N, C-alpha and C positions, 0 to 999 in steps of 0.2 A: 546304627547309631551308638549302641551299647559297646560295640567292638571298637568303635573309634575312640570313645571315652576311656576304655580299658587300655588301649594302645598308648593314649597320650599319658596316662598315669605311669604305665610301665617304662615309657621313655623317660619320664621325670625321675622316676626312681633310680634308673641307670646313670642318668646325667649327675645327680646328686652324689651318689657313691663314687663315680668315676672322678669327680672334682674335688671332693673333701674327704674321701675315704671313711675312716672310722667315725668322725663327726657326722658323716652323712648317715651312716647306719643309725646312730643315736637319735639324730634329728627325725629320720624317717619313722622310726618305731615309737618316737615320742608323739608325732602327729597321729600315728594309728591309735594310740591310747587316749587321745582327747577327742575321740569321736569323729576323726577324719578318716574316710575309707582308704587308707593306703595299705594295700595287701602285704602283710608281712611275709607270705610266701614267696613274693617276688624279691622283696629287699634281703632276706636272709639267703635264700638259695642263690641269687646272684653273687652275694658276698662269699658264699661257699665256693662258688666257682673261681672267684678271684683269689681264695685261699689256695685252691688247687694250683693256680698259676704262680704261686708264691708271691702275690702282691700284697695280700693281707695275711694276718695271723689269725688262726682258727679261734682261739680262746679269747682274743681281744674283741673280734667280731661278735662272739657270743655275749660277752660282757657288756659291750656298748649297746647291743641290742636289748639285752635285759634291762639295763639301767634306763635306757630310753622308754621301754615299757613302763617300768615302775614309776618314772617321773610323771609321765603323762597320765598314767592311772591315779596317781595321787591328786593330780589337778582335777580330774573328772570326779573323784570321791568328794573333795572339798566343795566342788561347785554343787553337786547334787545335795550334799549335806546343807549347804547354805540356803539353797532354793526351798528345802523342805522345812528348815528350822528357824530361819532368821528373819521372820516376817514377810517374805517375799510373797507367800501364798495369800496373806491378807491384804496385801497391797495390790497385787495383780490377780483379779478374780479368775481369769483363765487357768492359772496355776492351781488354784483352789479346786477347779474342776478336774484338771489333769492328774493332780496329786491330792486326792482326798484323804481325809483322816483314815478312812477304812483301808485305803491302799498303803498307807504308811504303816499301819498296824499289820497288814498282811505281809508287806515286804520284811518287816522286823521278825515276825513269826517265821517266815519261810528262811530267812538267813540265819536265824538262831538254830534252826534244825538242818538246814542243807548248806549253809554258807561256806564251810571249809571245802566241800566237794565242788560247789559251783564256781568258786573263785579259782582254784587250782586248776581244774579241767577246762574251765571257761577260757583260760588263757591259751589253750590248745585247740580251740574250735574257731575256724574262719568265721568272720562277721561277729560272732558273739564276743570275741575277745576285744573287739572294738568298743563295745558298749557296756561290758560287764561291770565296770567300776561304779557306773552310775547308780544302779539299784543298790549296790553295796553302801554308797554314801547316803541314800535315801534311808536305809535301814539302820543307819548307824553302826554299822559293823565296827568292832574294835579295831582301831587303826593300825595297831601292832600286828593283830592277826592278819588283817588285810595285806599290809605291807609284806609280810613274810610269805603268804600263799601267792601273792602276785609275783614276788621275786622268784619263787621256786618255780611256779607254772611257767613263767616267761623264760626262766633259765633252761628247762627241758625243751620248750617249744623251739627256742632259739638254736639250740644245740642240734635239735633233730632236722631243722630246715637247713641250717648251715652244713650239716654233714650230707644231706641229700644233694645239695648244690655241689659240694666236693665230689661226691660219687658220681654223679651225672656229668660233671665237667662241662664240655662245650655243648651238651645236650640238655643244660639245666632248664631251658625254656619249655622242654617237653613236660616238666612238672606242672606248668601253668593249665595246661588242659585238664589234667585231673583235679587239681584244686579248684578250678573254676567251676566245674559241675557241682562240686561240693558246696561251693559259695552259693550257687543259685538254689540248691536244695534248702540250705539253711536260711537264706533269705526269704524264700516262700513260707517257710515255717514261722518266721519273725513276723511277716506281714499278716499271716493268718491269725497269730496271736493278738497282734495290735488291732486288727480288724474286729476280733471278737471283744477285746477289752473296751474299744470305742462303742461298739454296738450295745454292750452291756450298760455303759455309762450313760448313753443316750436314752435308753429305756427308762433308766433310774431317775433321770432328770424329767422325762415326760410323765412318768408316774407321780412325781412329787407335785406336778402343777394341779 
C-alpha cells in the first residue's frame, strides 16, 4: 500500500516537472513547504538529472526550488502564528488543548535558544523540512531571521540534491532507496514524539478533573 502511494507521488512529481519545467520545480517545493508530503529528494534529484541532459539549467533549478520552499514556508509560518495568536484557540476548544499556553511558552523558549540551528538544518532533514515552519510560527520567531535561515538552508539542500541528480544521471532513482530508509527513521521518531506529547497532555487533562 505504502509503495503504491509513493510510486503515485513519484509519478506525479515527474509529470509536473516534465510538463512545466522550472515552474513545476517551484510548485512542488512550494507544496512540500505547506505541509504536503512531496519528497524534495525526488523533485530536486530528477531535476538534476534533467540538468545533466541539458534540458534545465542547474542554478535556475536550485533557485526555483529554494524560492518555492521559502514561499510555502512563509505561508505555514503565518498560518501557525494566526492559529496561536489571533483568537482561534479561544474560539475552538480543541486548539486550546493542542496548543496550550505552556506549549507556546515552551516553543518560544526553545526557538529563542535553538531556533537558528533548527530552522537552517531542519531544511535539510527529510520529513522535518516539511513541518519545521509551523513551530517557528507558533513561537513567533522573528520573520526576517526565519526567512533568511529558510532561504539559506533551502538553497544548500536544493543545491545538494540537484548535484546528486546530476552526478547519478540515468541512475538518479537509486537515490530514492537511500532517502526512503532515512524518511522512515525520521517518521518513526516524529510519531514517537507526537505520541509522547499526546500521552502527556491526556494525563494532564485527566489529573485536572
